[in-house]
N, C-alpha and C positions, 0 to 999 in steps of 0.2 A: 874360229878355233879358240880364241880367248874366252868367248862366251861359254863354251862347254866347260872349260877349266873353272871359270868363276862360279858357274852353277854347281859344279861338283864341290867346290870349296864351301859354298853356302850350305849345301846339303850336308856335308860332313860336320859343319859347325852346328847346324840344327840337330843332327843326330847325337852330337856330344852333350846336348842339354846344358849349355853354358849358363853360368849364373853371374850376376853382377855382385862385386864385393865393395864394401864401404869401409873407410877407416874408423876404427873405434879408439877412443882416447881414454886414458886414466884422467880423472878429474878430482881435484880437491877444492872444496868450497869452504871458505872461512866466512862466518857471519854470526850475528847475534843469536844466542841460544833461543830467544823468543821467536825467531824466524825458522827454526829447524824444520818444523812441520810443513811450512809453506815451501821451503827449499827442497825437501825430499819429495814432496808431491809434484813440484814443478819438474824436477829431474826425472821422475818416473813418467811424467807426461811427455817427456822428450825421448822416450824409449831408453832411458837410463836405468842402470842397475846399481843400487846402493850397496857398497861393500862394508861400510862402517861409519860410525860417528865417534867423535872424541871431544871432550870438553877441553878448552884451551885456557880457562880462567878468565877473570874480568868480564864474565857474561858472554864470552865468545865460544863458539864450537866449530869443529871442522867436520865436514862430510866428505867421505871418499867414495868413489864409484867409477863406473865406466859408462860412456855415452857415445853414440855415433857423432862424429865430428860435424856432420851436416846439420845436426840439431842445435849447434852452438853459434850459428851465424850472428844472432843479435843478443847473445846471452848477457853481455855486459850491461845493457840497458835493462834487461829483465831482472838481473841480480840487484841492480841499483834500486829498482822499484820494490822488490821483495824485502830488502834489508834497510831501507831508508838511507841508502848511500854508504852503509857500513860493511858491505860485503866485498870479497875479492875471490878470485879463483885462479887456478893454474891447471894446465893440461900437459900431457905427454903421450906420445903415440903408444898404443898397446898392441893392436893386431888388426887384421881385416876380418870382416864377418859378412855373410850373405845379406843382401838387402831384403827386406820383407817381401813375401810372395806377391802381394798386391802391387808393390812398386816394381818388382821384376816384370809383371804382366803389363803394366803401364809403359815401361821402357820398351819392351818387346813390341807392343802395339804401335809405338811411334817409329819403329825401324821399318824402312821400306827400301828395297834396292831401287836405285834409279837406273833407268834404261840407258841414260847418257853417260854412265860411268865406264864405258868401254875404253 
């Protein structure tokens, strides 16, 4: 009897076409003005969206944007490399957004019901 309920629940979930959401963070990167092109390109390569740039004087500039949190796992070392150790960043939660379709498919392909979960 439990198996019938579980199969019904799985069928209902599949029919609902669920999606996986990921956290998106606001980011502000501070670095040398000479590195702005490299920094914006790198952020774009991490599925980021640039919302603005601002000169901070003394040859420094700030870049603001949004990026999936998952893309920032090793960002400190990347930032250090791109700025010669002169960069810093801060983040804050913004919202959740759907994971890209190809990643959704990959995650769905990894999911299998185990017969021993009764």
